[in-house]
C-alpha atoms as a printed R data frame, in Angstrom:
    type eleno elety resid chain resno       x       y       z
1   ATOM     1    CA   UNK     A     1  11.933 -19.605  10.724
2   ATOM     2    CA   UNK     A     2  12.639 -21.400  14.017
3   ATOM     3    CA   UNK     A     3  11.546 -18.577  16.341
4   ATOM     4    CA   UNK     A     4  14.906 -18.070  18.069
5   ATOM     5    CA   UNK     A     5  15.090 -14.374  17.245
6   ATOM     6    CA   UNK     A     6  17.832 -14.755  14.620
7   ATOM     7    CA   UNK     A     7  17.174 -14.456  10.899
8   ATOM     8    CA   UNK     A     8  17.199 -17.558   8.719
9   ATOM     9    CA   UNK     A     9  17.146 -17.914   4.925
10  ATOM    10    CA   UNK     A    10  14.556 -18.547   2.209
11  ATOM    11    CA   UNK     A    11  16.318 -18.949  -1.155
12  ATOM    12    CA   UNK     A    12  14.979 -18.739  -4.697
13  ATOM    13    CA   UNK     A    13  16.508 -21.287  -7.097
14  ATOM    14    CA   UNK     A    14  15.503 -20.017 -10.515
15  ATOM    15    CA   UNK     A    15  15.499 -22.528 -13.370
16  ATOM    16    CA   UNK     A    16  17.663 -21.592 -16.356
17  ATOM    17    CA   UNK     A    17  16.089 -24.200 -18.634
18  ATOM    18    CA   UNK     A    18  13.705 -23.623 -21.479
19  ATOM    19    CA   UNK     A    19  10.185 -22.488 -20.637
20  ATOM    20    CA   UNK     A    20   8.817 -25.942 -21.508
21  ATOM    21    CA   UNK     A    21  10.831 -27.618 -18.780
22  ATOM    22    CA   UNK     A    22  11.247 -24.858 -16.194
23  ATOM    23    CA   UNK     A    23  10.613 -25.620 -12.562
24  ATOM    24    CA   UNK     A    24  11.678 -23.010 -10.044
25  ATOM    25    CA   UNK     A    25  12.505 -24.052  -6.499
26  ATOM    26    CA   UNK     A    26  12.383 -22.418  -3.048
27  ATOM    27    CA   UNK     A    27  14.621 -23.642  -0.221
28  ATOM    28    CA   UNK     A    28  14.671 -23.056   3.543
29  ATOM    29    CA   UNK     A    29  17.885 -22.909   5.623
30  ATOM    30    CA   UNK     A    30  18.632 -22.044   9.229
31  ATOM    31    CA   UNK     A    31  21.144 -19.290   9.867
32  ATOM    32    CA   UNK     A    32  23.922 -21.833  10.515
33  ATOM    33    CA   UNK     A    33  23.417 -23.334   7.063
34  ATOM    34    CA   UNK     A    34  21.256 -26.290   8.147
35  ATOM    35    CA   UNK     A    35  19.127 -27.321   5.176
36  ATOM    36    CA   UNK     A    36  15.435 -27.635   5.982
37  ATOM    37    CA   UNK     A    37  13.349 -28.149   2.819
38  ATOM    38    CA   UNK     A    38  12.714 -27.561  -0.883
39  ATOM    39    CA   UNK     A    39   9.434 -26.605  -2.561
40  ATOM    40    CA   UNK     A    40   9.078 -27.065  -6.331
41  ATOM    41    CA   UNK     A    41   6.716 -24.379  -7.597
42  ATOM    42    CA   UNK     A    42   6.131 -26.259 -10.852
43  ATOM    43    CA   UNK     A    43   5.881 -25.031 -14.457
44  ATOM    44    CA   UNK     A    44   3.129 -22.466 -14.130
45  ATOM    45    CA   UNK     A    45   4.560 -19.938 -11.668
46  ATOM    46    CA   UNK     A    46   7.435 -17.497 -12.180
47  ATOM    47    CA   UNK     A    47   8.234 -16.773  -8.552
48  ATOM    48    CA   UNK     A    48  10.781 -14.083  -9.354
49  ATOM    49    CA   UNK     A    49  10.601 -12.366 -12.728
50  ATOM    50    CA   UNK     A    50  11.900  -8.893 -13.385
51  ATOM    51    CA   UNK     A    51  10.444  -6.616 -10.716
52  ATOM    52    CA   UNK     A    52   7.949  -9.281  -9.611
53  ATOM    53    CA   UNK     A    53   8.647 -11.369  -6.517
54  ATOM    54    CA   UNK     A    54   6.026 -13.775  -5.239
55  ATOM    55    CA   UNK     A    55   7.814 -15.281  -2.229
56  ATOM    56    CA   UNK     A    56   7.328 -13.736   1.178
57  ATOM    57    CA   UNK     A    57   8.532 -14.847   4.657
58  ATOM    58    CA   UNK     A    58   6.682 -13.575   7.758
59  ATOM    59    CA   UNK     A    59   4.919 -14.810  10.887
60  ATOM    60    CA   UNK     A    60   1.442 -14.835   9.369
61  ATOM    61    CA   UNK     A    61  -0.291 -16.836  12.149
62  ATOM    62    CA   UNK     A    62   1.452 -15.048  15.035
63  ATOM    63    CA   UNK     A    63   2.961 -18.223  16.551
64  ATOM    64    CA   UNK     A    64   6.465 -16.767  16.853
65  ATOM    65    CA   UNK     A    65   7.821 -18.512  13.740
66  ATOM    66    CA   UNK     A    66   7.836 -17.288  10.159
67  ATOM    67    CA   UNK     A    67   5.780 -18.961   7.448
68  ATOM    68    CA   UNK     A    68   6.508 -18.624   3.734
69  ATOM    69    CA   UNK     A    69   3.791 -17.312   1.400
70  ATOM    70    CA   UNK     A    70   3.951 -17.995  -2.348
71  ATOM    71    CA   UNK     A    71   1.778 -17.994  -5.412
72  ATOM    72    CA   UNK     A    72   1.248 -21.669  -6.382
73  ATOM    73    CA   UNK     A    73  -0.429 -23.698  -9.099
74  ATOM    74    CA   UNK     A    74  -0.773 -27.139 -10.618
75  ATOM    75    CA   UNK     A    75   2.553 -28.904 -10.280
76  ATOM    76    CA   UNK     A    76   3.570 -27.153  -7.054
77  ATOM    77    CA   UNK     A    77   5.064 -29.816  -4.742
78  ATOM    78    CA   UNK     A    78   5.882 -29.486  -1.066
79  ATOM    79    CA   UNK     A    79   8.338 -31.249   1.249
80  ATOM    80    CA   UNK     A    80   8.083 -34.343   3.468
81  ATOM    81    CA   UNK     A    81  10.356 -33.229   6.260
82  ATOM    82    CA   UNK     A    82  10.067 -36.462   8.272
83  ATOM    83    CA   UNK     A    83  11.589 -38.430   5.390
84  ATOM    84    CA   UNK     A    84  13.529 -35.483   3.879
85  ATOM    85    CA   UNK     A    85  12.123 -36.055   0.412
86  ATOM    86    CA   UNK     A    86   9.354 -34.767  -1.873
87  ATOM    87    CA   UNK     A    87   5.905 -34.708  -0.316
88  ATOM    88    CA   UNK     A    88   2.388 -33.933  -1.457
89  ATOM    89    CA   UNK     A    89   1.320 -31.611  -4.239
90  ATOM    90    CA   UNK     A    90  -1.025 -28.679  -3.800
91  ATOM    91    CA   UNK     A    91  -4.049 -29.255  -1.578
92  ATOM    92    CA   UNK     A    92  -2.683 -32.608  -0.420
93  ATOM    93    CA   UNK     A    93  -2.892 -34.188  -3.873
94  ATOM    94    CA   UNK     A    94  -0.796 -37.206  -4.801
95  ATOM    95    CA   UNK     A    95  -0.314 -35.714  -8.299
96  ATOM    96    CA   UNK     A    96   0.086 -32.221  -9.666
97  ATOM    97    CA   UNK     A    97  -3.339 -31.954 -11.339
98  ATOM    98    CA   UNK     A    98  -5.050 -30.000  -8.585
99  ATOM    99    CA   UNK     A    99  -8.199 -29.105 -10.569
100 ATOM   100    CA   UNK     A   100  -8.511 -32.549 -12.232
101 ATOM   101    CA   UNK     A   101  -8.735 -31.199 -15.755
102 ATOM   102    CA   UNK     A   102  -6.021 -33.491 -17.132
103 ATOM   103    CA   UNK     A   103  -3.477 -30.675 -17.477
104 ATOM   104    CA   UNK     A   104  -0.547 -29.908 -15.188
105 ATOM   105    CA   UNK     A   105   1.770 -27.869 -17.407
106 ATOM   106    CA   UNK     A   106  -0.141 -25.009 -19.065
107 ATOM   107    CA   UNK     A   107   2.811 -23.409 -20.812
108 ATOM   108    CA   UNK     A   108   1.849 -24.951 -24.167
109 ATOM   109    CA   UNK     A   109  -1.841 -24.020 -23.784
110 ATOM   110    CA   UNK     A   110  -3.347 -21.378 -26.041
111 ATOM   111    CA   UNK     A   111  -6.768 -21.368 -24.386
112 ATOM   112    CA   UNK     A   112  -6.626 -22.403 -20.734
113 ATOM   113    CA   UNK     A   113  -4.965 -20.532 -17.894
114 ATOM   114    CA   UNK     A   114  -3.761 -22.577 -14.913
115 ATOM   115    CA   UNK     A   115  -5.388 -22.331 -11.492
116 ATOM   116    CA   UNK     A   116  -3.507 -19.969  -9.177
117 ATOM   117    CA   UNK     A   117  -3.442 -20.081  -5.402
118 ATOM   118    CA   UNK     A   118  -1.931 -18.094  -2.518
119 ATOM   119    CA   UNK     A   119  -0.316 -20.683  -0.278
120 ATOM   120    CA   UNK     A   120   1.139 -20.598   3.238
121 ATOM   121    CA   UNK     A   121   4.111 -22.965   3.791
122 ATOM   122    CA   UNK     A   122   5.416 -24.133   7.156
123 ATOM   123    CA   UNK     A   123   8.778 -22.372   7.462
124 ATOM   124    CA   UNK     A   124  10.438 -25.251   9.308
125 ATOM   125    CA   UNK     A   125   9.143 -28.252   7.345
126 ATOM   126    CA   UNK     A   126   8.240 -26.998   3.859
127 ATOM   127    CA   UNK     A   127   4.753 -28.520   4.143
128 ATOM   128    CA   UNK     A   128   1.661 -26.801   2.802
129 ATOM   129    CA   UNK     A   129  -0.429 -25.239   5.564
130 ATOM   130    CA   UNK     A   130  -3.222 -23.367   3.732
131 ATOM   131    CA   UNK     A   131  -4.108 -22.438   0.168
132 ATOM   132    CA   UNK     A   132  -6.838 -20.264  -1.323
133 ATOM   133    CA   UNK     A   133  -7.585 -19.835  -5.026
134 ATOM   134    CA   UNK     A   134  -7.195 -16.366  -6.535
135 ATOM   135    CA   UNK     A   135 -10.558 -14.669  -7.289
136 ATOM   136    CA   UNK     A   136 -10.701 -14.649 -11.087
137 ATOM   137    CA   UNK     A   137 -14.308 -13.411 -11.261
138 ATOM   138    CA   UNK     A   138 -13.261 -10.208  -9.456
139 ATOM   139    CA   UNK     A   139 -10.474  -9.441 -11.942
140 ATOM   140    CA   UNK     A   140 -12.259  -7.069 -14.333
141 ATOM   141    CA   UNK     A   141 -12.077  -3.363 -15.160
142 ATOM   142    CA   UNK     A   142 -14.521  -2.757 -18.013
143 ATOM   143    CA   UNK     A   143 -12.220  -3.832 -20.837
144 ATOM   144    CA   UNK     A   144 -10.754  -6.971 -19.216
145 ATOM   145    CA   UNK     A   145 -12.296 -10.002 -17.531
146 ATOM   146    CA   UNK     A   146  -9.765 -12.652 -16.548
147 ATOM   147    CA   UNK     A   147 -11.004 -16.246 -16.785
148 ATOM   148    CA   UNK     A   148  -9.498 -19.730 -16.822
149 ATOM   149    CA   UNK     A   149 -10.254 -20.051 -20.545
150 ATOM   150    CA   UNK     A   150  -9.117 -16.781 -22.179
151 ATOM   151    CA   UNK     A   151  -5.332 -17.149 -22.387
152 ATOM   152    CA   UNK     A   152  -5.421 -16.027 -26.058
153 ATOM   153    CA   UNK     A   153  -6.625 -12.596 -24.867
154 ATOM   154    CA   UNK     A   154  -3.176 -11.809 -23.404
155 ATOM   155    CA   UNK     A   155   0.222 -10.853 -24.821
156 ATOM   156    CA   UNK     A   156   2.082 -14.127 -24.393
157 ATOM   157    CA   UNK     A   157   2.995 -16.320 -21.448
158 ATOM   158    CA   UNK     A   158   4.378 -13.687 -19.098
159 ATOM   159    CA   UNK     A   159   1.320 -11.434 -19.419
160 ATOM   160    CA   UNK     A   160  -1.322 -14.013 -18.602
161 ATOM   161    CA   UNK     A   161   0.274 -15.278 -15.366
162 ATOM   162    CA   UNK     A   162  -0.954 -12.657 -12.866
163 ATOM   163    CA   UNK     A   163   2.589 -11.796 -11.809
164 ATOM   164    CA   UNK     A   164   3.102  -9.047  -9.233
165 ATOM   165    CA   UNK     A   165   4.350  -7.888  -5.852
166 ATOM   166    CA   UNK     A   166   3.569  -9.128  -2.339
167 ATOM   167    CA   UNK     A   167   3.836  -7.231   0.931
168 ATOM   168    CA   UNK     A   168   2.877  -7.660   4.596
169 ATOM   169    CA   UNK     A   169   0.103  -5.261   5.576
170 ATOM   170    CA   UNK     A   170  -1.553  -4.869   8.993
171 ATOM   171    CA   UNK     A   171  -4.982  -4.063   7.587
172 ATOM   172    CA   UNK     A   172  -6.695  -4.131  10.999
173 ATOM   173    CA   UNK     A   173  -3.696  -2.633  12.813
174 ATOM   174    CA   UNK     A   174  -3.227  -5.892  14.784
175 ATOM   175    CA   UNK     A   175  -2.777  -8.936  12.540
176 ATOM   176    CA   UNK     A   176  -0.616  -9.374   9.429
177 ATOM   177    CA   UNK     A   177  -2.099  -9.923   5.960
178 ATOM   178    CA   UNK     A   178  -0.526 -10.361   2.547
179 ATOM   179    CA   UNK     A   179  -1.428  -7.749  -0.023
180 ATOM   180    CA   UNK     A   180  -0.634  -8.434  -3.681
181 ATOM   181    CA   UNK     A   181  -0.654  -6.105  -6.674
182 ATOM   182    CA   UNK     A   182  -0.601  -8.068  -9.937
183 ATOM   183    CA   UNK     A   183  -1.494  -7.686 -13.592
184 ATOM   184    CA   UNK     A   184  -2.350  -9.145 -16.956
185 ATOM   185    CA   UNK     A   185  -1.788  -7.473 -20.339
186 ATOM   186    CA   UNK     A   186  -4.249  -7.830 -23.185
187 ATOM   187    CA   UNK     A   187  -3.259  -8.188 -26.824
188 ATOM   188    CA   UNK     A   188  -3.971  -4.479 -27.457
189 ATOM   189    CA   UNK     A   189  -1.028  -3.680 -25.135
190 ATOM   190    CA   UNK     A   190  -3.094  -2.504 -22.154
191 ATOM   191    CA   UNK     A   191  -1.909  -3.384 -18.630
192 ATOM   192    CA   UNK     A   192  -4.728  -4.337 -16.241
193 ATOM   193    CA   UNK     A   193  -3.669  -4.098 -12.603
194 ATOM   194    CA   UNK     A   194  -5.494  -5.709  -9.678
195 ATOM   195    CA   UNK     A   195  -4.978  -5.822  -5.899
196 ATOM   196    CA   UNK     A   196  -6.137  -8.495  -3.446
197 ATOM   197    CA   UNK     A   197  -5.264  -9.293   0.163
198 ATOM   198    CA   UNK     A   198  -5.275 -12.519   2.195
199 ATOM   199    CA   UNK     A   199  -4.745 -13.369   5.862
200 ATOM   200    CA   UNK     A   200  -5.799 -15.565   8.736
201 ATOM   201    CA   UNK     A   201  -8.950 -15.081  10.739
202 ATOM   202    CA   UNK     A   202  -8.140 -15.012  14.434
203 ATOM   203    CA   UNK     A   203 -10.229 -16.460  17.243
204 ATOM   204    CA   UNK     A   204  -8.586 -14.643  20.119
205 ATOM   205    CA   UNK     A   205  -4.897 -15.412  19.609
206 ATOM   206    CA   UNK     A   206  -5.579 -18.546  17.520
207 ATOM   207    CA   UNK     A   207  -5.225 -18.333  13.742
208 ATOM   208    CA   UNK     A   208  -8.013 -20.256  11.997
209 ATOM   209    CA   UNK     A   209  -9.092 -19.969   8.317
210 ATOM   210    CA   UNK     A   210  -6.872 -18.501   5.580
211 ATOM   211    CA   UNK     A   211  -9.215 -16.061   3.843
212 ATOM   212    CA   UNK     A   212  -9.463 -13.209   1.353
213 ATOM   213    CA   UNK     A   213  -9.457  -9.854   3.136
214 ATOM   214    CA   UNK     A   214 -11.328  -7.586   0.691
215 ATOM   215    CA   UNK     A   215 -12.856  -7.598  -2.760
216 ATOM   216    CA   UNK     A   216 -10.264  -7.336  -5.502
217 ATOM   217    CA   UNK     A   217  -9.571  -3.743  -6.548
218 ATOM   218    CA   UNK     A   218  -9.147  -2.852 -10.227
219 ATOM   219    CA   UNK     A   219  -7.159   0.110 -11.488
220 ATOM   220    CA   UNK     A   220  -8.154   1.023 -15.037
221 ATOM   221    CA   UNK     A   221 -11.757   1.961 -14.195
222 ATOM   222    CA   UNK     A   222 -10.696   4.559 -11.589
223 ATOM   223    CA   UNK     A   223 -10.255   8.306 -12.004
224 ATOM   224    CA   UNK     A   224  -7.912  10.080 -11.996
225 ATOM   225    CA   UNK     A   225  -6.029   7.184 -13.562
226 ATOM   226    CA   UNK     A   226  -3.874   5.597 -10.848
227 ATOM   227    CA   UNK     A   227  -0.260   5.335 -12.074
228 ATOM   228    CA   UNK     A   228   1.433   2.050 -11.147
229 ATOM   229    CA   UNK     A   229   5.151   1.844 -10.498
230 ATOM   230    CA   UNK     A   230   7.383  -1.271 -10.470
231 ATOM   231    CA   UNK     A   231   7.201  -1.842  -6.717
232 ATOM   232    CA   UNK     A   232   4.960  -1.372  -3.693
233 ATOM   233    CA   UNK     A   233   5.462   0.074  -0.248
234 ATOM   234    CA   UNK     A   234   3.486  -0.630   2.938
235 ATOM   235    CA   UNK     A   235   2.880   2.108   5.496
236 ATOM   236    CA   UNK     A   236   0.183   3.813   7.552
237 ATOM   237    CA   UNK     A   237  -0.226   6.714   5.180
238 ATOM   238    CA   UNK     A   238  -3.385   8.198   6.743
239 ATOM   239    CA   UNK     A   239  -2.180   7.706  10.338
240 ATOM   240    CA   UNK     A   240  -5.198   5.737  11.460
241 ATOM   241    CA   UNK     A   241  -3.197   2.817  12.934
242 ATOM   242    CA   UNK     A   242  -3.848   0.563   9.920
243 ATOM   243    CA   UNK     A   243  -1.568  -0.129   6.972
244 ATOM   244    CA   UNK     A   244  -2.048   0.961   3.393
245 ATOM   245    CA   UNK     A   245  -0.447  -0.243   0.140
246 ATOM   246    CA   UNK     A   246   1.332   2.471  -1.778
247 ATOM   247    CA   UNK     A   247   1.952   1.906  -5.509
248 ATOM   248    CA   UNK     A   248   3.737   5.090  -6.551
249 ATOM   249    CA   UNK     A   249   0.886   7.070  -8.014
250 ATOM   250    CA   UNK     A   250  -1.929   5.714  -5.872
251 ATOM   251    CA   UNK     A   251  -2.615   4.245  -2.443
252 ATOM   252    CA   UNK     A   252  -5.109   1.603  -1.360
253 ATOM   253    CA   UNK     A   253  -6.690   2.050   2.056
254 ATOM   254    CA   UNK     A   254  -6.921  -0.799   4.593
255 ATOM   255    CA   UNK     A   255 -10.407  -1.650   3.290
256 ATOM   256    CA   UNK     A   256  -9.236  -2.214  -0.281
257 ATOM   257    CA   UNK     A   257 -10.618   1.086  -1.558
258 ATOM   258    CA   UNK     A   258  -8.518   3.776  -3.265
259 ATOM   259    CA   UNK     A   259  -7.365   6.314  -0.708
260 ATOM   260    CA   UNK     A   260  -6.077   8.644  -3.408
261 ATOM   261    CA   UNK     A   261  -4.705   8.897  -6.909
262 ATOM   262    CA   UNK     A   262  -2.073  11.574  -7.404
263 ATOM   263    CA   UNK     A   263  -2.930  11.938 -11.110
264 ATOM   264    CA   UNK     A   264   0.718  11.557 -12.108
265 ATOM   265    CA   UNK     A   265   2.378   9.450 -14.818
266 ATOM   266    CA   UNK     A   266   3.909   6.000 -14.629
267 ATOM   267    CA   UNK     A   267   7.261   5.679 -12.801
268 ATOM   268    CA   UNK     A   268   9.551   2.845 -11.700
269 ATOM   269    CA   UNK     A   269  11.003   3.298  -8.200
270 ATOM   270    CA   UNK     A   270   9.982   5.368  -5.173
271 ATOM   271    CA   UNK     A   271  10.443   5.778  -1.452
272 ATOM   272    CA   UNK     A   272   7.826   6.579   1.180
273 ATOM   273    CA   UNK     A   273   8.717   7.939   4.637
274 ATOM   274    CA   UNK     A   274   8.814  11.046   6.815
275 ATOM   275    CA   UNK     A   275  11.059  12.776   4.303
276 ATOM   276    CA   UNK     A   276  10.082  16.265   5.516
277 ATOM   277    CA   UNK     A   277  10.081  16.148   9.347
278 ATOM   278    CA   UNK     A   278   8.517  19.643   9.521
279 ATOM   279    CA   UNK     A   279   5.386  18.432   7.707
280 ATOM   280    CA   UNK     A   280   2.971  16.123   9.567
281 ATOM   281    CA   UNK     A   281   2.613  12.679   8.021
282 ATOM   282    CA   UNK     A   282   4.528  10.825   5.327
283 ATOM   283    CA   UNK     A   283   5.734  11.800   1.883
284 ATOM   284    CA   UNK     A   284   6.574   9.851  -1.254
285 ATOM   285    CA   UNK     A   285   9.639  10.601  -3.385
């Protein structure tokens, strides 16, 4: 976090209280135990649930220090490091109602879904640096269209929250981006998986806007059906100098298009590497 070449710590503090009062926290510490900051993600984001983990620490703007990337929403509150106390809410708001619809906590809603953002946090101060809203209009696959007002279409709280996996992916072979595979699950039991990537635009060596990298990819309308696992891997699977996202049974190319689907069934865990050194390229086990 401080750029001295030694690893520091970003800690999840998961609330054990009832869903109606949950409020998970994220904390930053230096390697010697020095406390830096706390971010309250608020009631609408489960930062670490089951196989899903939506907290990532990496040097996203290439300044030599790591930032922290999270999924955020109404009620997410950042840190005022100068005064070592709570600071502003999302997008610099003085209250948690980012979209000004009169609702902060959506857990009791049966119609409205909360707004979701991908946010970059300053790793030393806990302050919000950049946020971009997730692209709901791109989340469709023929039988699903995610909107802010169709919460009743999904199988309960956990399946309407767009939970998933984050990874660092060098889509251009030079600069880091965050790729995320996430899902919803409709009341008929169908999982609908989507993938989106975000990163900084660079003007020379200077990071500027935090932007979406490619159009959101949908799984269920592809053939052969791409089997999702419970994790992702990042590697240069086609050896072109740019990273891909591997999701067990399928791989997305650096441009957000499907590189291949293996046509296999759903699995849980896998490894990707040069498992067979006598065969050129990588393999997945």
